C-alpha angles and dihedrals in degrees: 000000000000120000125253095263092054094046091049089051088054087051092055091052093046091052092047091046092224096130124031093201091064094071091046092052091049090050090052096050093041091056089051089058106261106153090200092052090046091052094047091047090050091050091052091049091047089068090058117072093204090058101049093118091049088051092053091047094053094039087056094048092048092047091048087051091057102265105146095194091057090048090050094049092044091050089052091052090054093044095049100030096245132152090038090298124136115242107268117170093182092058089043090056091051093053096040086055089053090056094039090055087063092053095260098163092197090059092046090052091050091050089052091055092046092049090048095054099029097247112162090344141047114291107258121165093188090053090047090056090047091058091046088054091052093046090048092050087054092055104262107153094195090054090049090054092049091046089053089053090049092054093046093052097034087237108166090339137060110278113259120167092188092057090043091056092045093054091044090056091048092049089050090050085056088058093243101165098217089051092049089050095047092047091048091053091049090050090050097054102023123215147180093310100022132069116215111260111165093177094056089042090058094049092047092052090048090051092048091053091049092049092050089050092050092051091047091051091051092051093055 
C-alpha cells in the first residue's frame, strides 16, 4: 500500500481533476482499508455537490479508522450542516472528541467553545477551560489568548493575573493579532502586571496590523 505522502499527492490530483486515474487509485486503496486514502477520497468528493453522501461515507470510514483530519472535517460538517447533513451538535461533539484525542488543537478549541455555550453538551465553563489548556499546550495561539482572558476574568478557573499575562505573551509570540493588540495596549498604559513600554507597544500594534493584512490577503 502506498505511503501517506503518495496517497495525499493522489488526493491533490483527484481534487484538481488533472488526472482521472488518481480518483480510481484512491478508490482502490480506500476499499482496501487505508484511512488516508479514505480521507483523500472523501475530500475529493466533498468538492462535488453530487457526491456529498459519498464524501460523508468515506469521511466516516476514515475517522473510524483513526484519521484525525477526517474526524475534524466530519465534525465541522455536522456542526455547520454541510455535505447535505442536518446540523447536529451532538454528533459534532463526538467527532471533535475523536480528533481532540489525537491532539488536534483545532478540535480542542471547538470543544472549548461548545462547552462554554452548551452546544451539543452541557454548559461547563471548567470543561471549556480544560479544552483551552489542551489546545494551548498543542500550540494554538487563539486558544492561548482565550485562556489568558479566562484567567484574567476568573471565568471557569481561579483568577490569576500572572497566568493571564503569561498566556497573553505566548499568544502574541504566536502572532495572534488580538493578543498582539491587547499586549500593546497593556504596554502603552502599564498596570499591575505590566510595565509601561510605549516603544514596544508601537511595534506590537504595527505587527498586529501587518498580521491582519496578511490574513486578509490570503482570504481574498
